KEDRENFI-28946 format. One line per 8 residues: number of its first residue (from 1); their letters; for each residue x negated, z negated, y of N, C-alpha, C. Coordinates in nm, 4 decimals. Each point is the difference from the previous one (the first is absolute). Example, Ala and Ser with C-alpha at 12.3 -4.5 7.8 and 13.67 -1.06 7.14 Angstrom:
2
1) AS) -1.3190 -0.7800 -0.5690 0.0890 0.0000 0.1190 -0.0900 0.0000 0.1200  0.0350 0.0720 0.1050 -0.0820 -0.0060 0.1190 0.0770 -0.0730 0.1090;
END
This chain:
136
1) MWTAAAEY) -1.1839 3.4178 6.4667 -0.0172 0.0672 0.1261 -0.1501 0.0133 0.0253  -0.0464 0.1215 0.0184 -0.1407 0.0289 0.0279 -0.0077 0.0838 0.1271  -0.1004 -0.0257 0.0819 -0.0189 0.0739 0.1238 -0.1419 0.0551 0.0047  -0.0131 0.1267 0.0340 -0.1301 0.0633 0.0225 0.0056 0.0698 0.1350  -0.1029 -0.0206 0.0823 0.0022 0.0582 0.1337 -0.1421 0.0208 0.0513  -0.0135 0.0934 0.0919 -0.1247 0.0221 0.0731 0.0174 -0.0602 0.1391  -0.1074 -0.0590 0.0527 0.0060 -0.0686 0.1288 -0.0939 0.0641 0.1007  0.0362 -0.0210 0.1268 -0.0882 0.0381 0.1097 -0.0013 -0.1154 0.1000;
9) RFVETPQA) -0.1183 -0.0539 0.0282 -0.0124 -0.1098 0.0961 -0.0076 0.0597 0.1396  0.1018 -0.0286 0.0821 -0.0009 0.0552 0.1352 -0.0273 -0.1050 0.1069  -0.0085 -0.1274 -0.0372 -0.0451 -0.1049 0.0916 -0.0967 -0.0889 -0.0767  -0.1188 -0.0196 0.0560 -0.0952 -0.0928 -0.0599 -0.0797 -0.0672 0.1099  0.0192 -0.1302 0.0120 -0.0756 -0.0830 0.0926 -0.0573 -0.1159 -0.0822  -0.0878 -0.0824 0.0588 -0.0504 -0.1139 -0.0767 0.1101 -0.0962 -0.0468  0.1125 -0.0054 0.0717 0.1072 -0.0924 -0.0368 0.1169 0.0647 -0.0727  0.0194 0.1294 0.0149 0.1235 0.0600 -0.0518 -0.0235 0.1375 -0.0603;
17) SVDAFAGF) 0.0903 0.0350 -0.0916 0.0018 0.1356 -0.0541 0.1449 0.0408 -0.0242  0.0255 0.1295 0.0175 0.1329 0.0564 -0.0260 -0.0207 0.1306 -0.0757  0.0674 0.0122 -0.1140 -0.0108 0.1180 -0.0853 0.1361 0.0655 -0.0154  0.0016 0.1322 0.0034 0.1190 0.0773 -0.0364 -0.0228 0.0509 -0.1420  0.1067 0.0125 -0.0771 -0.0168 0.0499 -0.1359 0.1196 0.0841 -0.0422  -0.0250 0.0843 -0.0991 0.1047 0.0845 -0.0589 -0.0315 0.0150 -0.1480  0.1036 0.0060 -0.0802 -0.0188 0.0129 -0.1432 0.1321 0.0055 -0.0718  0.0079 -0.0661 -0.1146 0.1258 -0.0018 -0.0746 0.0176 -0.1347 -0.0686;
25) RLYSLKNE) 0.1229 -0.0304 -0.0309 0.0354 -0.1208 -0.0744 0.0728 0.0427 -0.1264  -0.0456 -0.0532 -0.1138 0.0586 0.0295 -0.1303 0.0797 -0.1206 -0.0474  0.1230 0.0242 -0.0418 0.0854 -0.1032 -0.0594 0.0256 0.0361 -0.1455  -0.0007 -0.1008 -0.0855 0.0365 0.0185 -0.1400 0.0802 -0.1223 -0.0428  0.1276 0.0211 -0.0323 0.0905 -0.1093 -0.0330 0.0617 0.0206 -0.1365  0.0180 -0.1094 -0.0709 0.0702 0.0034 -0.1276 0.0891 -0.1235 -0.0060  0.1291 0.0204 -0.0201 0.0969 -0.1086 -0.0108 0.0559 -0.0040 -0.1405  0.0060 -0.1190 -0.0571 0.0578 -0.0182 -0.1328 0.0972 -0.1170 0.0039;
33) LDFNGPGV) 0.1114 0.0145 -0.0706 0.0999 -0.1051 -0.0094 0.0472 -0.0078 -0.1444  -0.0177 -0.1159 -0.0623 0.0399 -0.0213 -0.1394 0.1030 -0.1122 -0.0055  0.1100 0.0235 -0.0698 0.1025 -0.1014 -0.0203 -0.0163 -0.0573 -0.1398  -0.0236 -0.1310 -0.0078 -0.0176 -0.0683 -0.1275 0.1099 -0.1048 -0.0161  0.0268 -0.0357 -0.1220 0.0984 -0.1040 -0.0263 0.1380 0.0579 -0.0246  0.1009 -0.0864 -0.0090 0.1358 0.0453 -0.0299 0.0645 0.0680 0.1200  0.1054 0.0727 -0.0244 0.0760 0.0630 0.1074 0.0097 0.1492 -0.0178  0.0753 0.0612 0.0893 0.0276 0.1432 -0.0059 -0.1271 0.0825 0.0171;
41) LAGVSLSD) -0.0929 -0.0473 0.0808 -0.1227 0.0756 0.0288 -0.1169 -0.0372 -0.0914  0.0221 -0.0825 -0.0997 -0.1080 -0.0434 -0.0882 -0.0722 0.1201 -0.0603  -0.1328 -0.0011 0.0121 -0.0813 0.1063 -0.0566 -0.0138 0.1244 0.0873  0.0638 0.0015 0.1165 -0.0088 0.1156 0.0893 -0.1293 -0.0095 0.0811  -0.0732 0.1114 0.0092 -0.1220 0.0084 0.0803 0.0119 0.1183 0.0955  -0.0406 -0.0224 0.1226 0.0006 0.1049 0.1018 -0.1395 0.0071 0.0617  -0.0435 0.1203 0.0339 -0.1281 0.0142 0.0698 0.0015 0.1275 0.0833  -0.0819 -0.0009 0.1034 -0.0163 0.1163 0.0867 -0.1367 -0.0122 0.0654;
49) QQTWADPI) -0.0628 0.1117 0.0287 -0.1287 -0.0028 0.0680 -0.0160 0.1217 0.0888  -0.0773 -0.0169 0.1052 -0.0297 0.1070 0.0944 -0.1421 -0.0175 0.0516  -0.0652 0.1099 0.0286 -0.1307 0.0017 0.0654 0.0057 0.1049 0.1091  -0.0465 -0.0355 0.1197 -0.0002 0.0956 0.1102 -0.1098 -0.0353 0.0994  -0.0317 0.0948 0.0861 -0.1015 -0.0197 0.1042 0.0529 0.0540 0.1315  -0.0442 -0.0609 0.1076 0.0367 0.0426 0.1343 -0.1199 -0.0075 0.0927  -0.0063 0.0885 0.0987 -0.1073 -0.0085 0.0997 0.0225 -0.1225 0.0896  -0.1098 -0.0547 0.0520 0.0065 -0.1110 0.0948 -0.0993 0.0231 0.1132;
57) VGVKARYS) 0.0280 -0.0580 0.1155 -0.0924 -0.0059 0.1131 0.0065 -0.1418 0.0549  -0.1090 -0.0447 0.0591 0.0034 -0.1348 0.0537 -0.1215 -0.0337 0.0835  -0.0014 -0.1245 0.0408 -0.1094 -0.0530 0.0802 -0.0303 -0.1411 -0.0501  -0.1290 -0.0364 0.0018 -0.0393 -0.1370 -0.0328 -0.1013 -0.0463 0.1031  -0.0032 -0.1314 0.0213 -0.0871 -0.0539 0.1038 -0.0585 -0.1331 -0.0441  -0.1109 -0.0336 0.0637 -0.0669 -0.1292 -0.0245 -0.0568 -0.0467 0.1330  0.0195 -0.1291 0.0295 -0.0519 -0.0597 0.1221 -0.0712 -0.1299 -0.0353  -0.1282 -0.0100 0.0349 -0.0801 -0.1195 -0.0301 0.0171 -0.1036 0.1100;
65) ITPQLYLT) 0.0436 -0.1185 -0.0401 0.0122 -0.1121 0.0927 -0.1351 -0.0700 0.0123  -0.0652 -0.0207 -0.1135 -0.1369 -0.0515 -0.0081 -0.0730 0.0909 -0.0992  -0.1295 -0.0187 -0.0211 -0.0670 0.0833 -0.1011 0.0603 -0.0140 -0.1406  0.0641 -0.1136 -0.0297 0.0591 -0.0187 -0.1330 0.1517 0.0190 -0.0023  0.0710 -0.0408 0.1026 0.1468 0.0017 0.0028 0.0513 0.1268 0.0673  0.0964 0.0672 -0.0647 0.0543 0.1235 0.0568 0.1500 0.0139 -0.0287  0.0629 0.0861 0.0764 0.1394 0.0386 -0.0209 0.0014 0.1447 -0.0466  0.0914 0.0341 -0.0886 0.0072 0.1362 -0.0515 0.1449 0.0370 -0.0287;
73) GWGMVGGA) 0.0260 0.1272 -0.0072 0.1351 0.0446 -0.0332 0.0060 0.1500 -0.0180  0.1140 0.0458 -0.0517 0.0240 0.1430 -0.0137 0.1478 0.0288 0.0138  0.0275 0.1253 0.0262 0.1360 0.0512 -0.0003 -0.0055 0.1430 -0.0488  0.0913 0.0353 -0.0892 0.0036 0.1370 -0.0506 0.1434 0.0416 -0.0260  0.0221 0.1295 0.0040 0.1316 0.0562 -0.0276 -0.0201 0.1332 -0.0715  0.0955 0.0355 -0.0816 -0.0091 0.1259 -0.0722 0.1321 0.0341 -0.0643  -0.0085 0.0932 -0.0917 0.1204 0.0435 -0.0700 0.0342 0.1430 0.0340  0.1287 0.0312 -0.0144 0.0581 0.1313 0.0311 -0.0333 0.1074 -0.1025;
81) VSADVTWD) -0.0795 -0.0312 -0.1015 -0.0258 0.0939 -0.1081 0.0788 -0.0416 -0.1237  -0.0203 -0.1227 -0.0446 0.0756 -0.0546 -0.1129 0.0977 -0.1069 0.0478  -0.0518 -0.1015 0.0674 0.0845 -0.1056 0.0558 0.0463 0.0412 0.1389  0.1129 -0.0564 0.0426 0.0439 0.0237 0.1379 -0.1012 -0.0589 0.0974  -0.0457 -0.1219 -0.0298 -0.1005 -0.0657 0.0835 -0.0734 -0.1039 -0.0836  -0.1260 -0.0217 0.0324 -0.0783 -0.1112 -0.0528 -0.0799 -0.0566 0.1163  -0.0123 -0.1312 0.0058 -0.0715 -0.0638 0.1099 -0.0672 -0.1271 -0.0490  -0.0990 -0.0475 0.0767 -0.0754 -0.1183 -0.0381 -0.0650 -0.0580 0.1254;
89) VMAAAGYQ) 0.0148 -0.1303 0.0229 -0.0658 -0.0686 0.1109 -0.0633 -0.1277 -0.0531  -0.1135 -0.0391 0.0590 -0.0705 -0.1208 -0.0416 -0.0734 -0.0577 0.1201  0.0009 -0.1330 0.0108 -0.0784 -0.0719 0.1010 -0.0657 -0.1182 -0.0695  -0.1285 -0.0247 0.0291 -0.0710 -0.1071 -0.0695 -0.1147 -0.0524 0.0858  -0.0439 -0.1186 -0.0358 -0.1226 -0.0584 0.0533 -0.1011 -0.0002 -0.1139  -0.1252 0.0269 0.0342 -0.1023 0.0066 -0.1022 -0.1216 -0.0832 0.0345  -0.0779 -0.0298 -0.1036 -0.1265 -0.0714 0.0177 -0.1091 0.0787 -0.0706  -0.1045 0.0361 0.0758 -0.1116 0.0791 -0.0501 -0.1063 -0.0928 -0.0568;
97) FSDKFSAV) -0.0151 -0.0042 -0.1325 -0.0983 -0.0858 -0.0641 -0.1398 0.0619 0.0019  -0.0059 0.1331 -0.0103 -0.1272 0.0722 0.0037 0.0287 0.1401 0.0523  -0.1046 0.0835 0.0095 0.0212 0.1376 0.0467 0.0939 0.0782 -0.0911  0.0044 -0.0370 -0.1275 0.0772 0.0768 -0.0976 0.1276 -0.0675 -0.0480  0.0197 -0.1289 0.0275 0.1156 -0.0699 -0.0564 0.0737 -0.0824 0.1049  0.1325 0.0135 0.0001 0.0860 -0.0835 0.0836 0.1302 -0.0285 -0.0743  0.0756 -0.0973 0.0507 0.1304 -0.0353 -0.0568 0.1033 0.0046 0.1118  0.1238 0.0360 -0.0344 0.1067 0.0108 0.0988 0.1227 -0.0773 -0.0453;
105) LGYRASGV) 0.0773 -0.0471 0.0987 0.1262 -0.0686 -0.0217 0.0966 0.0532 0.1046  0.1172 0.0480 -0.0431 0.0909 0.0587 0.0964 0.1394 0.0239 -0.0553  0.0654 0.1027 0.0546 0.1374 0.0338 -0.0354 0.0111 0.1518 -0.0099  0.0758 0.0476 -0.0997 0.0147 0.1437 -0.0215 0.1446 0.0334 -0.0330  0.0452 0.1129 0.0509 0.1319 0.0520 -0.0340 -0.0143 0.1486 -0.0309  0.0680 0.0445 -0.1052 -0.0098 0.1389 -0.0442 0.1375 0.0454 -0.0465  0.0380 0.1205 0.0384 0.1311 0.0506 -0.0399 -0.0048 0.1449 -0.0427  0.0985 0.0385 -0.0801 0.0131 0.1386 -0.0448 0.1471 0.0282 -0.0251;
113) DYEKDGFV) 0.0410 0.1210 0.0309 0.1371 0.0461 -0.0264 -0.0104 0.1303 -0.0792  0.0213 -0.0115 -0.1320 -0.0165 0.1132 -0.0919 0.1251 0.0132 -0.0860  0.0424 0.1253 -0.0217 0.1133 0.0264 -0.0880 -0.0169 0.1376 -0.0629  0.0174 0.0058 -0.1341 -0.0086 0.1272 -0.0712 0.0756 -0.0108 -0.1323  0.0882 0.0931 -0.0238 0.0739 0.0093 -0.1261 0.0636 -0.1331 -0.0412  0.0600 -0.0711 0.0949 0.0666 -0.1258 -0.0292 -0.0914 -0.1209 0.0004  -0.1318 0.0199 0.0068 -0.0955 -0.1110 0.0092 -0.0142 -0.0350 0.1475  0.0325 -0.1237 0.0365 -0.0058 -0.0440 0.1387 -0.0979 -0.1166 0.0115;
121) YDTVQQGP) -0.0971 0.0140 0.0891 -0.0942 -0.1074 0.0290 -0.0081 -0.0120 0.1516  0.0806 -0.0874 0.0549 0.0087 -0.0223 0.1445 -0.0263 -0.1485 0.0210  -0.1236 -0.0334 0.0327 -0.0387 -0.1407 0.0004 -0.0994 -0.0318 0.1108  -0.0019 -0.1264 0.0368 -0.1017 -0.0551 0.0893 -0.0585 -0.1219 -0.0708  -0.1314 -0.0031 -0.0119 -0.0707 -0.1148 -0.0565 -0.0819 -0.0617 0.1116  0.0065 -0.1317 0.0127 -0.0739 -0.0651 0.1078 -0.0378 -0.1412 -0.0392  -0.1081 -0.0476 0.0602 -0.0413 -0.1369 -0.0259 -0.1451 -0.0232 0.0352  -0.0459 -0.1238 -0.0190 -0.1383 -0.0339 0.0315 -0.0960 0.0671 -0.0970;
129) IIGAVWRF) -0.1207 0.0253 0.0495 -0.1045 0.0611 -0.0834 -0.1287 -0.0796 0.0130  -0.0791 0.0057 -0.1048 -0.1357 -0.0518 0.0014 -0.0844 0.1051 -0.0712  -0.1162 0.0285 0.0545 -0.0793 0.1064 -0.0615 -0.1488 -0.0152 0.0255  -0.0744 0.0852 -0.0678 -0.1452 0.0046 0.0153 -0.0381 0.1434 0.0378  -0.1012 0.0132 0.0815 -0.0465 0.1305 0.0464 -0.1481 0.0145 -0.0347  -0.0330 0.1054 -0.0740 -0.1392 0.0336 -0.0285 -0.0316 0.1299 0.0709  -0.1032 0.0000 0.0795 -0.0430 0.1219 0.0703 -0.1213 0.0577 -0.0699  -0.0023 0.1321 -0.0123 -0.1153 0.0650 -0.0617 -0.0340 0.1263 0.0737;
END
């Protein structure tokens, strides 16, 4: 899953920023299933793959609690071109080590509902995240 988007900052204060963005999300999936060992299905291999892209729009925000500690998050939705819908939300706390580097710890959930020619990918992935942010 890859996302590319252009942003516009419509709120900027010393403590907070809010950006709107629009772009696209690219998905590329490949599933393989191999049956090994004895039995009726021994030696059978199955595979399928799909690649698609959908437009997305969203908003992201950051709020500084102290000069080093901040809260951040995003929400986006898209689809209607290839997938019925795609969405993504994230909330995290971050620590700013320098002007260019920070680390975040939070929670993220992302879903997509895609179907084409018998290939069905209707899933939600969610869980804790840890990450690094480099600004340039």
